[in-house]
N, C-alpha and C positions, 0 to 999 in steps of 0.2 A: 556417515557419509555428507550430507548436506552442507555440512561445518567442512571438511577437505573439501567440497568444489567450491566452496565461498571463495576462494585465493588463489584456483588456478585458472591457466589461462590468460593471455595479452589483456581481454577484456572482462578481467575478474569482478564480479562485486566487491570485492577488495578496494581494485581501481576506482572504480565505477559504482559506488552505494545502490542499489534497487532502489525505487520507489514502492510503496505499497499503496491500498484500499482498506483501510479500518471502516467495517459495517458494522452499527451496532443498535440496540435498540435500548432505549429509556425504559422504564419500570411501567408507562403507562400506555406501553404497544404502538399500535401503530405503523408506521414508513419507517424503517430503518434510518439514520443517521450516518454522514458520510465525512471521512478527514482523510488525509492523503500523506503519508510519512516516507521520510527516506530513513532507513535501515540500514544499520552499523553495527559493528564489533560485536557478533553473533559469539553464545556463549551457550554451552551446558548447565543448566542447573536443576540437578535432578531426572527426571525426566522428562523436563520442560526445556523448552528453546528461546531463552531469552535474548532481546536485542536494545540495543539504545535507537531512539526515535525520533527525528526532529519534523515536528509539524511544517508542511508546506503549503498545506490547504486545507479550514476546515476547524472546529475544535474540539479536543477528544474532551472528555467528559471525565471526572476522577471515579465515576461509578457507571457502571453498563449493567443492564439486566443479562445481554447477551452481544459476544462482538465475534466478529471473522476478521479474519488478516488474509488478503489476497495480493501474493508478492507478484509484481511484473516479472516476467520472463522475460521478455525478448523484444524488440519493437513488431508491429503488428500493424498491417494495413491501416488508415483512417478510415473512421466511417462517415460517408458523406452527407448522414444525417448529425451526428455532432453540432452541440449547442454552439455556435459562428463565436460566442462571446471568449469561448477555451480555444481558438487556432490554435494558440501560441503555446498551448499545452501539449504533453505527448500524447500519442492516440489512444492510448489505453487512460488516459485521466478523461479525455473528451467523454470516450463510453462512460464512466462509471457513474461522473455526473449531470450525463444527459439526459437522464431518470429524475432528477431533484425537482 
């Protein structure tokens, strides 16, 4: 279902690939690190959903202990307490990096 929805509508993810926040822990623990990626070319690989990803901000490690991908769903209101250095970034990116 998700793969089908990727291409539907005039403002589909295929026409305008979504950004996503990749949150990951290294092997030492502590706070998670973050990277922002642009996702494209989704496909099923067995039970896994696989994407091509282009790094927009941050660094993606070659290995991590745990990772979670948060895909941007739609525009959301900006957070007035967000880091002012990120004002050119989408609202969801401002929120993700505010705690860094």
